[in-house]
VOBA-1610 file (N, C-alpha, C; in pm, whole numbers, padded with zeros to 5 digits, always signed):
BEGIN
Unk-08821+00788-03835Unk-08901+00882-03909Unk-08963+00981-03810Unk-08950+01106-03842Unk-09004+01207-03752Unk-09048+01329-03832Unk-09133+01409-03768Unk-09176+01535-03827Unk-09190+01635-03713Unk-09122+01746-03726Unk-09136+01856-03632Unk-09208+01968-03706Unk-09313+02020-03642Unk-09393+02125-03704Unk-09388+02249-03616Unk-09333+02357-03671Unk-09331+02486-03603Unk-09423+02579-03680Unk-09489+02670-03609Unk-09583+02758-03678Unk-09590+02894-03610Unk-09642+02988-03685Unk-09676+03120-03631Unk-09785+03179-03718Unk-09869+03258-03654Unk-09975+03327-03725Unk-09930+03470-03751Unk-09955+03516-03872Unk-09923+03653-03911Unk-10050+03709-03974Unk-10137+03767-03892Unk-10268+03810-03941Unk-10349+03690-03984Unk-10396+03690-04107Unk-10474+03578-04161Unk-10388+03474-04230Unk-10255+03487-04215Unk-10162+03393-04277Unk-10101+03301-04172Unk-10103+03173-04200Unk-10038+03073-04117Unk-09906+03036-04184Unk-09797+03054-04112Unk-09665+03016-04162Unk-09619+02892-04086Unk-09588+02786-04160Unk-09553+02658-04100Unk-09418+02612-04153Unk-09331+02568-04062Unk-09204+02506-04100Unk-09214+02357-04072Unk-09187+02277-04172Unk-09187+02132-04157Unk-09042+02084-04154Unk-09009+02004-04055Unk-08873+01952-04042Unk-08877+01801-04027Unk-08804+01734-04115Unk-08799+01588-04109Unk-08840+01527-04241Unk-08909+01413-04231Unk-08953+01339-04349Unk-09105+01341-04357Unk-09157+01383-04471Unk-09302+01383-04493Unk-09333+01264-04584Unk-09363+01152-04521Unk-09387+01028-04595Unk-09504+00954-04531Unk-09523+00828-04571Unk-09638+00753-04522Unk-09634+00731-04370Unk-09516+00743-04309Unk-09505+00727-04164Unk-09550+00852-04088Unk-09537+00969-04149Unk-09566+01094-04079Unk-09683+01172-04139Unk-09738+01126-04248Unk-09840+01203-04321Unk-09968+01223-04239Unk-10016+01121-04172Unk-10142+01134-04098Unk-10128+01235-03985Unk-10022+01223-03907Unk-09999+01316-03797Unk-09981+01459-03849Unk-09907+01474-03958Unk-09884+01606-04016Unk-10015+01666-04065Unk-10096+01588-04133Unk-10226+01634-04180Unk-10314+01679-04064Unk-10319+01599-03959Unk-10402+01632-03843Unk-10354+01760-03776Unk-10223+01776-03762Unk-10169+01898-03699Unk-10197+02021-03784Unk-10179+02010-03916Unk-10206+02124-04004Unk-10355+02159-04003Unk-10440+02059-04004Unk-10584+02084-04000Unk-10623+02156-03871Unk-10564+02116-03760Unk-10593+02181-03632Unk-10545+02326-03634Unk-10429+02352-03692Unk-10379+02489-03702Unk-10467+02574-03792Unk-10518+02516-03899Unk-10608+02588-03990Unk-10742+02618-03924Unk-10789+02528-03840Unk-10919+02546-03776Unk-10910+02638-03654Unk-10792+02652-03599Unk-10776+02725-03475Unk-10794+02875-03483Unk-10777+02931-03597Unk-10787+03077-03615Unk-10855+03105-03748Unk-10874+03232-03775Unk-10933+03274-03903Unk-10821+03280-04008Unk-10772+03164-04048Unk-10662+03154-04143Unk-10716+03154-04284Unk-10658+03238-04368Unk-10697+03240-04508Unk-10583+03191-04597Unk-10459+03227-04563Unk-10344+03191-04645Unk-10246+03106-04567Unk-10174+03019-04639Unk-10076+02932-04576Unk-09945+02940-04654Unk-09836+02956-04580Unk-09702+02947-04638Unk-09631+02833-04566Unk-09588+02734-04643Unk-09514+02620-04588Unk-09366+02638-04618Unk-09286+02644-04514Unk-09140+02650-04530Unk-09091+02506-04527Unk-09038+02462-04640Unk-08993+02323-04653Unk-08842+02310-04646Unk-08772+02416-04605Unk-08625+02418-04608Unk-08563+02310-04520Unk-08635+02262-04420Unk-08581+02160-04329Unk-08640+02022-04356Unk-08710+02009-04468Unk-08767+01881-04508Unk-08658+01799-04576Unk-08637+01677-04531Unk-08531+01594-04587Unk-08581+01493-04688Unk-08712+01467-04689Unk-08768+01367-04781Unk-08918+01389-04792Unk-08972+01362-04910Unk-09116+01363-04930Unk-09153+01258-05033Unk-09259+01182-05005Unk-09310+01086-05102Unk-09453+01124-05141Unk-09522+01035-05206Unk-09657+01067-05255Unk-09755+01096-05141Unk-09732+01038-05025Unk-09817+01069-04910Unk-09804+01216-04872Unk-09684+01268-04881Unk-09660+01410-04854Unk-09729+01499-04955Unk-09726+01458-05080Unk-09796+01533-05184Unk-09945+01538-05152Unk-10000+01427-05106Unk-10140+01423-05067Unk-10172+01518-04953Unk-10081+01529-04857Unk-10100+01623-04746Unk-10105+01766-04800Unk-10012+01801-04889Unk-10009+01937-04944Unk-10135+01967-05025Unk-10174+01876-05110Unk-10290+01900-05195Unk-10418+01908-05112Unk-10430+01824-05011Unk-10547+01830-04924Unk-10558+01962-04850Unk-10445+02014-04800Unk-10447+02142-04730Unk-10472+02255-04829Unk-10422+02241-04951Unk-10451+02341-05055Unk-10602+02350-05078Unk-10668+02236-05086Unk-10813+02235-05109Unk-10887+02305-04996Unk-10846+02282-04872Unk-10911+02349-04759Unk-10893+02500-04767Unk-10773+02543-04796Unk-10743+02686-04805Unk-10816+02749-04924Unk-10816+02678-05035Unk-10881+02729-05157Unk-11031+02748-05136Unk-11095+02656-05064Unk-11238+02667-05035Unk-11271+02792-04954Unk-11174+02838-04874Unk-11191+02960-04795Unk-11159+03085-04877Unk-11123+03067-05005Unk-11084+03180-05089Unk-10941+03224-05066Unk-10863+03138-05004Unk-10725+03172-04970Unk-10623+03123-05071Unk-10499+03137-05032Unk-10386+03107-05119Unk-10285+03024-05040Unk-10214+02935-05110Unk-10112+02852-05046Unk-09984+02859-05125Unk-09871+02865-05053Unk-09741+02871-05118Unk-09641+02790-05038Unk-09534+02747-05105Unk-09421+02682-05039Unk-09296+02766-05063Unk-09203+02758-04969Unk-09076+02829-04985Unk-08964+02743-04928Unk-08842+02777-04968Unk-08725+02706-04917Unk-08722+02559-04955Unk-08768+02526-05072Unk-08783+02386-05111Unk-08647+02324-05147Unk-08604+02220-05074Unk-08478+02152-05108Unk-08486+02089-05246Unk-08373+02073-05312Unk-08371+02027-05451Unk-08440+01892-05471Unk-08420+01796-05381Unk-08482+01664-05399Unk-08634+01672-05383Unk-08683+01757-05293Unk-08827+01775-05275Unk-08883+01857-05392Unk-08806+01955-05438Unk-08847+02038-05552Unk-08875+01952-05674Unk-08790+01855-05696Unk-08807+01765-05812Unk-08937+01686-05800Unk-08968+01637-05682Unk-09092+01561-05660Unk-09212+01651-05685Unk-09209+01774-05633Unk-09321+01865-05652Unk-09337+01907-05797Unk-09226+01927-05865Unk-09230+01965-06006Unk-09289+01853-06092Unk-09238+01732-06073Unk-09283+01618-06154Unk-09429+01582-06127Unk-09474+01605-06005Unk-09612+01569-05970Unk-09714+01675-06012Unk-09666+01791-06054Unk-09756+01897-06098Unk-09810+01984-05985Unk-09756+01971-05866Unk-09803+02049-05752Unk-09789+02199-05778Unk-09683+02238-05848Unk-09660+02381-05873Unk-09765+02443-05966Unk-09850+02362-06023Unk-09959+02417-06104Unk-10069+02475-06017Unk-10075+02433-05889Unk-10179+02484-05800Unk-10122+02555-05677Unk-10003+02518-05637Unk-09938+02577-05519Unk-09815+02654-05565Unk-09808+02782-05531Unk-09695+02865-05574Unk-09568+02834-05497Unk-09457+02850-05564Unk-09325+02840-05501Unk-09271+02981-05492Unk-09242+03026-05370Unk-09190+03161-05347Unk-09053+03153-05281Unk-08982+03264-05288Unk-08848+03267-05226Unk-08853+03303-05081
//
């Protein structure tokens, strides 16, 4: 189980690419890394590129929702893009798309 996190700042937007499996084995480290990236700059918006994500379970959903809450408190916006079909199904069924936008 592994997670590779790549990022770049574009003004007040943090763009993050997650590669690997976002599950109970990688959720804590992923949450901590994302929190550090959010705290490191004046970030208002977050775009998560999930195109290289191979698996996500409920722990991953918790990571996304927790980061959404942090961004929302700052008055920002969060979106996901490049969502693989198996991850898309998990996000759809869990209702994540009701609070986090899916963009192309």
